[in-house]
mmCIF file of the C-alpha atoms, coordinates in Angstrom:
data_MODEL
# 
_entry.id   MODEL 
# 
loop_
_atom_site.group_PDB 
_atom_site.id 
_atom_site.type_symbol 
_atom_site.label_atom_id 
_atom_site.label_alt_id 
_atom_site.label_comp_id 
_atom_site.label_asym_id 
_atom_site.label_entity_id 
_atom_site.label_seq_id 
_atom_site.pdbx_PDB_ins_code 
_atom_site.Cartn_x 
_atom_site.Cartn_y 
_atom_site.Cartn_z 
_atom_site.occupancy 
_atom_site.B_iso_or_equiv 
_atom_site.pdbx_formal_charge 
_atom_site.auth_seq_id 
_atom_site.auth_comp_id 
_atom_site.auth_asym_id 
_atom_site.auth_atom_id 
_atom_site.pdbx_PDB_model_num 
ATOM 1   C CA . MET A 1 1   ? 22.521  -6.702  36.066  1.00 0.00 ? 1   MET A CA 1 
ATOM 2   C CA . GLY A 1 2   ? 21.509  -9.726  33.943  1.00 0.00 ? 2   GLY A CA 1 
ATOM 3   C CA . ARG A 1 3   ? 19.621  -11.283 36.842  1.00 0.00 ? 3   ARG A CA 1 
ATOM 4   C CA . SER A 1 4   ? 17.719  -8.016  37.407  1.00 0.00 ? 4   SER A CA 1 
ATOM 5   C CA . ILE A 1 5   ? 16.574  -7.920  33.777  1.00 0.00 ? 5   ILE A CA 1 
ATOM 6   C CA . PHE A 1 6   ? 15.405  -11.524 33.932  1.00 0.00 ? 6   PHE A CA 1 
ATOM 7   C CA . ALA A 1 7   ? 13.630  -10.826 37.217  1.00 0.00 ? 7   ALA A CA 1 
ATOM 8   C CA . VAL A 1 8   ? 11.750  -7.905  35.638  1.00 0.00 ? 8   VAL A CA 1 
ATOM 9   C CA . ALA A 1 9   ? 10.848  -10.043 32.613  1.00 0.00 ? 9   ALA A CA 1 
ATOM 10  C CA . ALA A 1 10  ? 9.539   -12.792 34.881  1.00 0.00 ? 10  ALA A CA 1 
ATOM 11  C CA . CYS A 1 11  ? 7.500   -10.256 36.834  1.00 0.00 ? 11  CYS A CA 1 
ATOM 12  C CA . VAL A 1 12  ? 5.954   -8.854  33.637  1.00 0.00 ? 12  VAL A CA 1 
ATOM 13  C CA . ALA A 1 13  ? 5.166   -12.356 32.359  1.00 0.00 ? 13  ALA A CA 1 
ATOM 14  C CA . SER A 1 14  ? 3.504   -13.198 35.665  1.00 0.00 ? 14  SER A CA 1 
ATOM 15  C CA . LEU A 1 15  ? 1.433   -10.009 35.537  1.00 0.00 ? 15  LEU A CA 1 
ATOM 16  C CA . LEU A 1 16  ? 0.270   -10.689 31.972  1.00 0.00 ? 16  LEU A CA 1 
ATOM 17  C CA . ALA A 1 17  ? -0.663  -14.248 32.873  1.00 0.00 ? 17  ALA A CA 1 
ATOM 18  C CA . SER A 1 18  ? -2.802  -13.020 35.766  1.00 0.00 ? 18  SER A CA 1 
ATOM 19  C CA . VAL A 1 19  ? -4.597  -10.519 33.529  1.00 0.00 ? 19  VAL A CA 1 
ATOM 20  C CA . SER A 1 20  ? -5.451  -13.241 31.002  1.00 0.00 ? 20  SER A CA 1 
ATOM 21  C CA . SER A 1 21  ? -7.406  -15.274 33.579  1.00 0.00 ? 21  SER A CA 1 
ATOM 22  C CA . ALA A 1 22  ? -9.828  -12.469 34.546  1.00 0.00 ? 22  ALA A CA 1 
ATOM 23  C CA . GLN A 1 23  ? -13.116 -11.731 32.791  1.00 0.00 ? 23  GLN A CA 1 
ATOM 24  C CA . ILE A 1 24  ? -12.796 -8.325  31.138  1.00 0.00 ? 24  ILE A CA 1 
ATOM 25  C CA . SER A 1 25  ? -15.435 -5.619  31.480  1.00 0.00 ? 25  SER A CA 1 
ATOM 26  C CA . CYS A 1 26  ? -15.699 -2.028  30.300  1.00 0.00 ? 26  CYS A CA 1 
ATOM 27  C CA . PRO A 1 27  ? -14.902 0.629   31.257  1.00 0.00 ? 27  PRO A CA 1 
ATOM 28  C CA . ALA A 1 28  ? -13.041 -0.915  34.224  1.00 0.00 ? 28  ALA A CA 1 
ATOM 29  C CA . ASN A 1 29  ? -10.461 -2.796  32.138  1.00 0.00 ? 29  ASN A CA 1 
ATOM 30  C CA . ASN A 1 30  ? -9.930  -0.247  29.370  1.00 0.00 ? 30  ASN A CA 1 
ATOM 31  C CA . GLY A 1 31  ? -6.285  -0.262  28.281  1.00 0.00 ? 31  GLY A CA 1 
ATOM 32  C CA . SER A 1 32  ? -5.425  -3.458  30.151  1.00 0.00 ? 32  SER A CA 1 
ATOM 33  C CA . LEU A 1 33  ? -3.707  -6.453  28.558  1.00 0.00 ? 33  LEU A CA 1 
ATOM 34  C CA . TYR A 1 34  ? -5.081  -9.930  27.876  1.00 0.00 ? 34  TYR A CA 1 
ATOM 35  C CA . VAL A 1 35  ? -2.925  -12.907 26.874  1.00 0.00 ? 35  VAL A CA 1 
ATOM 36  C CA . SER A 1 36  ? -4.194  -15.896 24.884  1.00 0.00 ? 36  SER A CA 1 
ATOM 37  C CA . ALA A 1 37  ? -2.292  -18.571 22.915  1.00 0.00 ? 37  ALA A CA 1 
ATOM 38  C CA . GLY A 1 38  ? 0.840   -16.464 22.594  1.00 0.00 ? 38  GLY A CA 1 
ATOM 39  C CA . VAL A 1 39  ? -0.945  -13.241 21.624  1.00 0.00 ? 39  VAL A CA 1 
ATOM 40  C CA . THR A 1 40  ? -1.110  -10.171 23.871  1.00 0.00 ? 40  THR A CA 1 
ATOM 41  C CA . PHE A 1 41  ? -4.131  -7.933  23.244  1.00 0.00 ? 41  PHE A CA 1 
ATOM 42  C CA . GLN A 1 42  ? -4.835  -4.430  24.517  1.00 0.00 ? 42  GLN A CA 1 
ATOM 43  C CA . VAL A 1 43  ? -8.451  -3.829  25.563  1.00 0.00 ? 43  VAL A CA 1 
ATOM 44  C CA . GLU A 1 44  ? -10.114 -0.880  23.809  1.00 0.00 ? 44  GLU A CA 1 
ATOM 45  C CA . CYS A 1 45  ? -13.495 -0.008  25.311  1.00 0.00 ? 45  CYS A CA 1 
ATOM 46  C CA . ASN A 1 46  ? -15.957 1.763   22.982  1.00 0.00 ? 46  ASN A CA 1 
ATOM 47  C CA . VAL A 1 47  ? -13.534 1.495   20.057  1.00 0.00 ? 47  VAL A CA 1 
ATOM 48  C CA . ASP A 1 48  ? -14.211 -0.014  16.642  1.00 0.00 ? 48  ASP A CA 1 
ATOM 49  C CA . ARG A 1 49  ? -11.580 -0.235  13.915  1.00 0.00 ? 49  ARG A CA 1 
ATOM 50  C CA . TYR A 1 50  ? -13.669 -0.496  10.759  1.00 0.00 ? 50  TYR A CA 1 
ATOM 51  C CA . GLY A 1 51  ? -12.644 -2.738  7.867   1.00 0.00 ? 51  GLY A CA 1 
ATOM 52  C CA . SER A 1 52  ? -10.251 -5.681  7.387   1.00 0.00 ? 52  SER A CA 1 
ATOM 53  C CA . ASP A 1 53  ? -12.922 -8.174  8.577   1.00 0.00 ? 53  ASP A CA 1 
ATOM 54  C CA . THR A 1 54  ? -11.971 -11.750 7.687   1.00 0.00 ? 54  THR A CA 1 
ATOM 55  C CA . LEU A 1 55  ? -13.743 -13.995 10.217  1.00 0.00 ? 55  LEU A CA 1 
ATOM 56  C CA . LEU A 1 56  ? -16.981 -13.954 12.193  1.00 0.00 ? 56  LEU A CA 1 
ATOM 57  C CA . ALA A 1 57  ? -17.841 -16.004 15.273  1.00 0.00 ? 57  ALA A CA 1 
ATOM 58  C CA . TYR A 1 58  ? -20.405 -15.691 18.072  1.00 0.00 ? 58  TYR A CA 1 
ATOM 59  C CA . THR A 1 59  ? -19.170 -15.837 21.671  1.00 0.00 ? 59  THR A CA 1 
ATOM 60  C CA . ASN A 1 60  ? -20.705 -15.317 25.104  1.00 0.00 ? 60  ASN A CA 1 
ATOM 61  C CA . THR A 1 61  ? -17.856 -13.139 26.397  1.00 0.00 ? 61  THR A CA 1 
ATOM 62  C CA . TYR A 1 62  ? -15.245 -10.683 25.182  1.00 0.00 ? 62  TYR A CA 1 
ATOM 63  C CA . ASN A 1 63  ? -12.515 -12.963 26.550  1.00 0.00 ? 63  ASN A CA 1 
ATOM 64  C CA . ALA A 1 64  ? -13.799 -15.799 24.364  1.00 0.00 ? 64  ALA A CA 1 
ATOM 65  C CA . CYS A 1 65  ? -13.761 -13.474 21.353  1.00 0.00 ? 65  CYS A CA 1 
ATOM 66  C CA . LEU A 1 66  ? -10.079 -12.723 21.954  1.00 0.00 ? 66  LEU A CA 1 
ATOM 67  C CA . ASP A 1 67  ? -9.411  -16.459 22.382  1.00 0.00 ? 67  ASP A CA 1 
ATOM 68  C CA . GLN A 1 68  ? -11.004 -17.087 18.980  1.00 0.00 ? 68  GLN A CA 1 
ATOM 69  C CA . CYS A 1 69  ? -8.811  -14.399 17.414  1.00 0.00 ? 69  CYS A CA 1 
ATOM 70  C CA . ALA A 1 70  ? -5.657  -15.754 19.049  1.00 0.00 ? 70  ALA A CA 1 
ATOM 71  C CA . ALA A 1 71  ? -6.317  -19.192 17.550  1.00 0.00 ? 71  ALA A CA 1 
ATOM 72  C CA . ARG A 1 72  ? -6.325  -17.756 14.006  1.00 0.00 ? 72  ARG A CA 1 
ATOM 73  C CA . GLY A 1 73  ? -3.037  -16.870 12.388  1.00 0.00 ? 73  GLY A CA 1 
ATOM 74  C CA . SER A 1 74  ? -4.447  -13.979 10.361  1.00 0.00 ? 74  SER A CA 1 
ATOM 75  C CA . CYS A 1 75  ? -6.309  -12.214 13.197  1.00 0.00 ? 75  CYS A CA 1 
ATOM 76  C CA . VAL A 1 76  ? -4.718  -9.140  14.799  1.00 0.00 ? 76  VAL A CA 1 
ATOM 77  C CA . ASP A 1 77  ? -7.770  -7.146  15.927  1.00 0.00 ? 77  ASP A CA 1 
ATOM 78  C CA . VAL A 1 78  ? -11.363 -7.719  17.069  1.00 0.00 ? 78  VAL A CA 1 
ATOM 79  C CA . SER A 1 79  ? -14.597 -5.801  17.434  1.00 0.00 ? 79  SER A CA 1 
ATOM 80  C CA . TYR A 1 80  ? -16.978 -7.480  19.878  1.00 0.00 ? 80  TYR A CA 1 
ATOM 81  C CA . VAL A 1 81  ? -20.621 -6.558  20.445  1.00 0.00 ? 81  VAL A CA 1 
ATOM 82  C CA . PRO A 1 82  ? -21.664 -7.995  23.840  1.00 0.00 ? 82  PRO A CA 1 
ATOM 83  C CA . GLY A 1 83  ? -24.499 -10.514 23.683  1.00 0.00 ? 83  GLY A CA 1 
ATOM 84  C CA . SER A 1 84  ? -25.561 -14.058 24.559  1.00 0.00 ? 84  SER A CA 1 
ATOM 85  C CA . PRO A 1 85  ? -23.870 -14.807 22.267  1.00 0.00 ? 85  PRO A CA 1 
ATOM 86  C CA . GLY A 1 86  ? -22.586 -11.661 20.575  1.00 0.00 ? 86  GLY A CA 1 
ATOM 87  C CA . PRO A 1 87  ? -20.826 -11.225 17.225  1.00 0.00 ? 87  PRO A CA 1 
ATOM 88  C CA . CYS A 1 88  ? -17.033 -11.301 17.297  1.00 0.00 ? 88  CYS A CA 1 
ATOM 89  C CA . TYR A 1 89  ? -15.580 -9.657  14.190  1.00 0.00 ? 89  TYR A CA 1 
ATOM 90  C CA . MET A 1 90  ? -11.989 -10.775 13.603  1.00 0.00 ? 90  MET A CA 1 
ATOM 91  C CA . LYS A 1 91  ? -9.683  -8.684  11.439  1.00 0.00 ? 91  LYS A CA 1 
ATOM 92  C CA . ASN A 1 92  ? -6.387  -9.134  9.621   1.00 0.00 ? 92  ASN A CA 1 
ATOM 93  C CA . GLY A 1 93  ? -5.429  -5.465  9.954   1.00 0.00 ? 93  GLY A CA 1 
ATOM 94  C CA . VAL A 1 94  ? -5.383  -2.733  12.609  1.00 0.00 ? 94  VAL A CA 1 
ATOM 95  C CA . ASN A 1 95  ? -7.151  0.316   11.188  1.00 0.00 ? 95  ASN A CA 1 
ATOM 96  C CA . PRO A 1 96  ? -7.641  3.812   12.693  1.00 0.00 ? 96  PRO A CA 1 
ATOM 97  C CA . PRO A 1 97  ? -9.870  3.799   15.809  1.00 0.00 ? 97  PRO A CA 1 
ATOM 98  C CA . GLN A 1 98  ? -13.466 5.016   15.646  1.00 0.00 ? 98  GLN A CA 1 
ATOM 99  C CA . SER A 1 99  ? -15.686 5.703   18.657  1.00 0.00 ? 99  SER A CA 1 
ATOM 100 C CA . ASN A 1 100 ? -18.535 3.186   19.048  1.00 0.00 ? 100 ASN A CA 1 
ATOM 101 C CA . SER A 1 101 ? -20.247 2.753   22.417  1.00 0.00 ? 101 SER A CA 1 
ATOM 102 C CA . ALA A 1 102 ? -21.679 -0.645  21.390  1.00 0.00 ? 102 ALA A CA 1 
ATOM 103 C CA . VAL A 1 103 ? -18.274 -2.229  20.749  1.00 0.00 ? 103 VAL A CA 1 
ATOM 104 C CA . ILE A 1 104 ? -15.343 -3.529  22.774  1.00 0.00 ? 104 ILE A CA 1 
ATOM 105 C CA . GLY A 1 105 ? -12.248 -3.552  20.597  1.00 0.00 ? 105 GLY A CA 1 
ATOM 106 C CA . GLY A 1 106 ? -8.990  -5.393  21.094  1.00 0.00 ? 106 GLY A CA 1 
ATOM 107 C CA . ARG A 1 107 ? -5.763  -5.183  19.111  1.00 0.00 ? 107 ARG A CA 1 
ATOM 108 C CA . ALA A 1 108 ? -2.744  -7.462  19.199  1.00 0.00 ? 108 ALA A CA 1 
ATOM 109 C CA . VAL A 1 109 ? 0.334   -5.733  20.586  1.00 0.00 ? 109 VAL A CA 1 
ATOM 110 C CA . LEU A 1 110 ? 2.480   -8.900  20.678  1.00 0.00 ? 110 LEU A CA 1 
ATOM 111 C CA . ASN A 1 111 ? 1.866   -11.779 18.280  1.00 0.00 ? 111 ASN A CA 1 
ATOM 112 C CA . VAL A 1 112 ? 3.534   -15.190 18.632  1.00 0.00 ? 112 VAL A CA 1 
ATOM 113 C CA . ARG A 1 113 ? 1.124   -17.946 17.589  1.00 0.00 ? 113 ARG A CA 1 
ATOM 114 C CA . PRO A 1 114 ? 0.415   -20.683 15.002  1.00 0.00 ? 114 PRO A CA 1 
ATOM 115 C CA . ALA A 1 115 ? -1.323  -20.145 11.670  1.00 0.00 ? 115 ALA A CA 1 
ATOM 116 C CA . PHE A 1 116 ? -5.094  -20.160 11.154  1.00 0.00 ? 116 PHE A CA 1 
ATOM 117 C CA . SER A 1 117 ? -5.957  -23.861 10.893  1.00 0.00 ? 117 SER A CA 1 
ATOM 118 C CA . CYS A 1 118 ? -8.310  -26.698 11.831  1.00 0.00 ? 118 CYS A CA 1 
ATOM 119 C CA . PRO A 1 119 ? -9.722  -27.730 14.239  1.00 0.00 ? 119 PRO A CA 1 
ATOM 120 C CA . PHE A 1 120 ? -9.858  -24.191 15.704  1.00 0.00 ? 120 PHE A CA 1 
ATOM 121 C CA . ALA A 1 121 ? -11.329 -22.727 12.509  1.00 0.00 ? 121 ALA A CA 1 
ATOM 122 C CA . ASN A 1 122 ? -14.285 -25.132 12.338  1.00 0.00 ? 122 ASN A CA 1 
ATOM 123 C CA . GLY A 1 123 ? -17.540 -23.337 11.548  1.00 0.00 ? 123 GLY A CA 1 
ATOM 124 C CA . LEU A 1 124 ? -15.925 -19.941 11.037  1.00 0.00 ? 124 LEU A CA 1 
ATOM 125 C CA . LEU A 1 125 ? -16.291 -17.726 7.995   1.00 0.00 ? 125 LEU A CA 1 
ATOM 126 C CA . TYR A 1 126 ? -13.180 -16.753 6.033   1.00 0.00 ? 126 TYR A CA 1 
ATOM 127 C CA . ILE A 1 127 ? -13.390 -13.717 3.737   1.00 0.00 ? 127 ILE A CA 1 
ATOM 128 C CA . THR A 1 128 ? -10.710 -13.617 1.042   1.00 0.00 ? 128 THR A CA 1 
ATOM 129 C CA . PRO A 1 129 ? -9.071  -10.405 -0.240  1.00 0.00 ? 129 PRO A CA 1 
ATOM 130 C CA . ASN A 1 130 ? -11.408 -10.708 -3.262  1.00 0.00 ? 130 ASN A CA 1 
ATOM 131 C CA . GLY A 1 131 ? -14.443 -10.538 -0.964  1.00 0.00 ? 131 GLY A CA 1 
ATOM 132 C CA . ASN A 1 132 ? -15.558 -14.163 -1.375  1.00 0.00 ? 132 ASN A CA 1 
ATOM 133 C CA . THR A 1 133 ? -16.780 -15.858 1.802   1.00 0.00 ? 133 THR A CA 1 
ATOM 134 C CA . TYR A 1 134 ? -16.010 -19.472 2.744   1.00 0.00 ? 134 TYR A CA 1 
ATOM 135 C CA . LYS A 1 135 ? -17.427 -21.483 5.644   1.00 0.00 ? 135 LYS A CA 1 
ATOM 136 C CA . ILE A 1 136 ? -14.758 -23.741 7.153   1.00 0.00 ? 136 ILE A CA 1 
ATOM 137 C CA . ASP A 1 137 ? -15.601 -27.399 7.783   1.00 0.00 ? 137 ASP A CA 1 
ATOM 138 C CA . CYS A 1 138 ? -12.921 -29.357 9.663   1.00 0.00 ? 138 CYS A CA 1 
ATOM 139 C CA . ASP A 1 139 ? -12.452 -33.143 9.657   1.00 0.00 ? 139 ASP A CA 1 
ATOM 140 C CA . ASN A 1 140 ? -14.869 -33.746 6.777   1.00 0.00 ? 140 ASN A CA 1 
ATOM 141 C CA . ASP A 1 141 ? -14.489 -34.732 3.127   1.00 0.00 ? 141 ASP A CA 1 
ATOM 142 C CA . HIS A 1 142 ? -16.902 -33.697 0.366   1.00 0.00 ? 142 HIS A CA 1 
ATOM 143 C CA . TYR A 1 143 ? -16.842 -36.138 -2.543  1.00 0.00 ? 143 TYR A CA 1 
ATOM 144 C CA . GLY A 1 144 ? -17.561 -35.293 -6.171  1.00 0.00 ? 144 GLY A CA 1 
ATOM 145 C CA . GLY A 1 145 ? -17.291 -32.169 -8.291  1.00 0.00 ? 145 GLY A CA 1 
ATOM 146 C CA . ASP A 1 146 ? -13.494 -32.361 -8.564  1.00 0.00 ? 146 ASP A CA 1 
ATOM 147 C CA . PHE A 1 147 ? -11.566 -30.138 -10.956 1.00 0.00 ? 147 PHE A CA 1 
ATOM 148 C CA . THR A 1 148 ? -9.781  -32.047 -13.742 1.00 0.00 ? 148 THR A CA 1 
ATOM 149 C CA . ASN A 1 149 ? -6.389  -30.649 -12.706 1.00 0.00 ? 149 ASN A CA 1 
ATOM 150 C CA . ASN A 1 150 ? -6.693  -31.655 -9.029  1.00 0.00 ? 150 ASN A CA 1 
ATOM 151 C CA . PRO A 1 151 ? -4.829  -31.625 -6.754  1.00 0.00 ? 151 PRO A CA 1 
ATOM 152 C CA . TYR A 1 152 ? -3.346  -28.141 -6.607  1.00 0.00 ? 152 TYR A CA 1 
ATOM 153 C CA . SER A 1 153 ? -0.568  -27.290 -4.163  1.00 0.00 ? 153 SER A CA 1 
ATOM 154 C CA . ALA A 1 154 ? -1.442  -25.251 -1.052  1.00 0.00 ? 154 ALA A CA 1 
ATOM 155 C CA . ASN A 1 155 ? -0.149  -25.154 2.511   1.00 0.00 ? 155 ASN A CA 1 
ATOM 156 C CA . SER A 1 156 ? -3.015  -23.428 4.338   1.00 0.00 ? 156 SER A CA 1 
ATOM 157 C CA . ILE A 1 157 ? -6.750  -22.760 4.393   1.00 0.00 ? 157 ILE A CA 1 
ATOM 158 C CA . GLU A 1 158 ? -6.059  -19.264 3.073   1.00 0.00 ? 158 GLU A CA 1 
ATOM 159 C CA . SER A 1 159 ? -3.874  -20.381 0.145   1.00 0.00 ? 159 SER A CA 1 
ATOM 160 C CA . CYS A 1 160 ? -6.363  -23.091 -0.885  1.00 0.00 ? 160 CYS A CA 1 
ATOM 161 C CA . ALA A 1 161 ? -9.157  -20.485 -0.824  1.00 0.00 ? 161 ALA A CA 1 
ATOM 162 C CA . ALA A 1 162 ? -6.996  -18.203 -2.986  1.00 0.00 ? 162 ALA A CA 1 
ATOM 163 C CA . LEU A 1 163 ? -6.720  -21.005 -5.561  1.00 0.00 ? 163 LEU A CA 1 
ATOM 164 C CA . CYS A 1 164 ? -10.499 -21.433 -5.513  1.00 0.00 ? 164 CYS A CA 1 
ATOM 165 C CA . ASP A 1 165 ? -10.918 -17.681 -6.016  1.00 0.00 ? 165 ASP A CA 1 
ATOM 166 C CA . SER A 1 166 ? -8.633  -17.722 -9.049  1.00 0.00 ? 166 SER A CA 1 
ATOM 167 C CA . ASN A 1 167 ? -10.374 -20.647 -10.799 1.00 0.00 ? 167 ASN A CA 1 
ATOM 168 C CA . SER A 1 168 ? -13.722 -19.935 -12.443 1.00 0.00 ? 168 SER A CA 1 
ATOM 169 C CA . GLY A 1 169 ? -16.530 -22.234 -11.332 1.00 0.00 ? 169 GLY A CA 1 
ATOM 170 C CA . CYS A 1 170 ? -14.948 -23.181 -8.006  1.00 0.00 ? 170 CYS A CA 1 
ATOM 171 C CA . LYS A 1 171 ? -17.563 -23.595 -5.260  1.00 0.00 ? 171 LYS A CA 1 
ATOM 172 C CA . GLY A 1 172 ? -15.377 -24.956 -2.484  1.00 0.00 ? 172 GLY A CA 1 
ATOM 173 C CA . TYR A 1 173 ? -12.376 -27.094 -1.694  1.00 0.00 ? 173 TYR A CA 1 
ATOM 174 C CA . VAL A 1 174 ? -10.910 -29.860 0.445   1.00 0.00 ? 174 VAL A CA 1 
ATOM 175 C CA . LEU A 1 175 ? -7.358  -29.492 1.763   1.00 0.00 ? 175 LEU A CA 1 
ATOM 176 C CA . SER A 1 176 ? -5.442  -32.670 2.628   1.00 0.00 ? 176 SER A CA 1 
ATOM 177 C CA . GLY A 1 177 ? -1.893  -31.941 3.716   1.00 0.00 ? 177 GLY A CA 1 
ATOM 178 C CA . THR A 1 178 ? -0.546  -29.777 0.883   1.00 0.00 ? 178 THR A CA 1 
ATOM 179 C CA . ASN A 1 179 ? -3.051  -31.105 -1.679  1.00 0.00 ? 179 ASN A CA 1 
ATOM 180 C CA . CYS A 1 180 ? -5.885  -28.690 -2.443  1.00 0.00 ? 180 CYS A CA 1 
ATOM 181 C CA . TYR A 1 181 ? -8.857  -30.301 -4.214  1.00 0.00 ? 181 TYR A CA 1 
ATOM 182 C CA . LEU A 1 182 ? -11.027 -27.661 -5.874  1.00 0.00 ? 182 LEU A CA 1 
ATOM 183 C CA . LYS A 1 183 ? -14.733 -28.399 -6.341  1.00 0.00 ? 183 LYS A CA 1 
ATOM 184 C CA . THR A 1 184 ? -17.280 -27.384 -8.967  1.00 0.00 ? 184 THR A CA 1 
ATOM 185 C CA . ALA A 1 185 ? -19.929 -28.769 -6.590  1.00 0.00 ? 185 ALA A CA 1 
ATOM 186 C CA . TYR A 1 186 ? -19.787 -29.232 -2.828  1.00 0.00 ? 186 TYR A CA 1 
ATOM 187 C CA . GLY A 1 187 ? -21.180 -32.650 -1.899  1.00 0.00 ? 187 GLY A CA 1 
ATOM 188 C CA . SER A 1 188 ? -22.482 -33.874 1.448   1.00 0.00 ? 188 SER A CA 1 
ATOM 189 C CA . ALA A 1 189 ? -20.021 -34.271 4.312   1.00 0.00 ? 189 ALA A CA 1 
ATOM 190 C CA . THR A 1 190 ? -18.250 -37.549 5.072   1.00 0.00 ? 190 THR A CA 1 
ATOM 191 C CA . SER A 1 191 ? -16.228 -37.709 8.280   1.00 0.00 ? 191 SER A CA 1 
ATOM 192 C CA . ARG A 1 192 ? -12.479 -37.868 7.667   1.00 0.00 ? 192 ARG A CA 1 
ATOM 193 C CA . MET A 1 193 ? -10.089 -36.649 10.341  1.00 0.00 ? 193 MET A CA 1 
ATOM 194 C CA . GLY A 1 194 ? -7.333  -34.232 9.409   1.00 0.00 ? 194 GLY A CA 1 
ATOM 195 C CA . LEU A 1 195 ? -8.987  -32.617 6.394   1.00 0.00 ? 195 LEU A CA 1 
ATOM 196 C CA . SER A 1 196 ? -9.857  -28.937 6.040   1.00 0.00 ? 196 SER A CA 1 
ATOM 197 C CA . ALA A 1 197 ? -12.831 -28.248 3.777   1.00 0.00 ? 197 ALA A CA 1 
ATOM 198 C CA . ALA A 1 198 ? -14.666 -25.052 2.904   1.00 0.00 ? 198 ALA A CA 1 
ATOM 199 C CA . LYS A 1 199 ? -17.767 -24.121 0.931   1.00 0.00 ? 199 LYS A CA 1 
ATOM 200 C CA . CYS A 1 200 ? -18.042 -20.777 -0.810  1.00 0.00 ? 200 CYS A CA 1 
ATOM 201 C CA . ILE A 1 201 ? -21.270 -19.250 0.496   1.00 0.00 ? 201 ILE A CA 1 
ATOM 202 C CA . PHE A 1 202 ? -20.951 -15.779 -1.020  1.00 0.00 ? 202 PHE A CA 1 
ATOM 203 C CA . GLY A 1 203 ? -19.271 -14.261 -4.057  1.00 0.00 ? 203 GLY A CA 1 
ATOM 204 C CA . CYS A 1 204 ? -18.102 -17.348 -5.941  1.00 0.00 ? 204 CYS A CA 1 
# 
């Protein structure tokens, strides 16, 4: 009996892997599964789940949009508008479905993946729960404008952004390991591998 269960599991895993390699189109692939970086998505043609937007990227295909979502720890749903490239709206929540013929949706049905981090996040926009928008800049430092009480303690891009949100006058930050350096001014970029920086471009 045990061998039969494992055989079925192996068959399912093989099927999911084969789905993930094919370019998805609608309506042909509606309801099918796509696997990327440990996340299994279900394709939802002509479905938009409004709200919970946290990240925005532009991709040439729906598959690439799902790949972008899978690389971000907070993303569990996407709304993609086909284009060359088209906007890929990444979401941290799965809201009720709404009909939208211009959109291909995709929601995570199995989620096993690393947290949202550099270098995958480079160039993306992160919207905090307060509505402030940060543009992520990986592998760069931004000298000057440091808060007097730097560094603060943070273990992720999201938690460093939350600290910036909660400190008046913060215009961005640089995260080095667990040290979050808040900035009153966001200077020009200087290459430095391993750092995660972000400039507040709206709301701060």
